N, C-alpha and C positions, 0 to 999 in steps of 0.2 A: 548546376548549382544545387547544393544540398538544402533540402527543406528542414526547417527548424521550428521548434515550439519553445517559446519563452516560458520558463517557470518563474513566476514573480518571487519578490522577497517574501511574501506571505504564502507560504507552501500549503497545499491541500494534501493532508496526510491521512492515508488509510491505515488503520490499526486493527490487526487480526491476531487472534491467539486461540489455539486449540485448548481444550479443557485443561490438560496438564501443564500448559504454558501460561495460563491466565495470571497466575500469581507473579511469574516473572515479568509479564507485561505490566502489571499494575506497578510493581517495584521500579521498572524502568522508566515509565511515565512519571512516576512520583519523583524519581531522582532528576529527571529532566524537565520538570514542571515549568521552570522559568523560560527555557527555550521554547517548549511547546506552546506556551501562552501566546507567542506571537504568530501562531500558524492556526489554520482551520483543521479541525480533527473530525474524521469519519471513522466509524467502526462497526463491526458486525454485532448483532444482538447483545448477548450477555457481556461480552468484552467491552462494548460501549458503556453499558450501565456501570460496570466496575470502574472503568476509566473516569467516567463522569463524577462518580462518588469520590474517587481518590484525588482528582484535581479540583473538585468543586467548582466545575464550569461545564457549559453545555458541550455535548459531543453529538454530531449528526449520526444517529443510530440507524442502521440498516437492518435487514432481517438476519437472523441467525445463519451462520455458514451453510448448515445442512438444509436450510429452507430457502436458500438462494442468495444469501448475503454476499458470498464469494462472487457469484456471477453479477450481482449488482455492482460490485466494485470494479469487476472486469469491464462491464458496460461503461462505467464512468471513466475508466482509463482510456477506452477507445474514442470517447467523445471529448477527451481532453480535460475532464473535470477532476481528475486525481493526478497529483504531481509525483508523489512518493508513496511506496507501499512498505510497511513494517509488519511482517507476518511471522510471528513466532509459532512455527509449526512443530508438531511432535513427530520426530522420524521413528520413534519406538512403538507407536501406537497406530494401527490401521484405522482409517476413518471411513465411515459409511459413505462419505461424499468425496472419496479420493480423486475421482475424476474431475470434479469441480475445482479441487485444489490445484491439480495439475494444470488445469485450464487457466486459472488465475496467475500462477507462476509463468506459464507460457505467454500470456497476454502482456505481462510486464516486460518480458524480454522482446516480444514482437514490437512493442512501441517504445522500447528504450527508456523504460521508467526505472529510476533508482528504487532498488528493493533490498531489504535486509531481512533475512530469515533467521537470525540469531542476535543474541544481545551484543556480542562484539562488533559485529558489522553494523548494527544500529547505533552504537556508540561512535564508531568511525564516521557514519553518515551524518549524525546530528552535530558533530563537532567540526565538520568540514566548513571551510569558508563559503562554500556553494550554498550551504543551508541558510546562510544570512544575506545572501545577495541574489540578484536575478541570475538565472542560469538557462542557457539555451541547450535543449537536447536535440540531437540530430535524429531526425525521423528517418527511419529505414526507407529505401526506395523500393516500393512494391509494384512499380509500374509494369515491369516484365511479367510479373506473376498475374496481375490483373488482365494483361493483354495476351496471355498465353492462349494457344489454340486447344480447345477441348474436343476430344474425339470420343 
């Protein structure tokens, strides 16, 4: 039997945006203000402040990405405290914390967390019927990996 984790109707959404994508993120959250008002929002540093101002509502702000905010979100994913990640990252600009970014993207896939990395995918995600109802994600089975023989 497959192990599942239930995402409630009220999703816990992590919002992250690189410097050159912060304006896009603010525009996107402003456009989707009504839908987002039904969910709990988390964000890294400056992005969180900008979203909070744009939506005029509290956002749980974590550290700035380069200071560990991406890793905080990754940790929250592994503990089941984040349901969805929307991460507008900049593919044209090298980031000092590229390894942290890659780790966050990887952990979303490892734990089968819905993730959008661009506005179009975020639009599809937020308008999905799954966004407004409970949804069960199938957790990957890592039992063989955990029980492997290490030499």
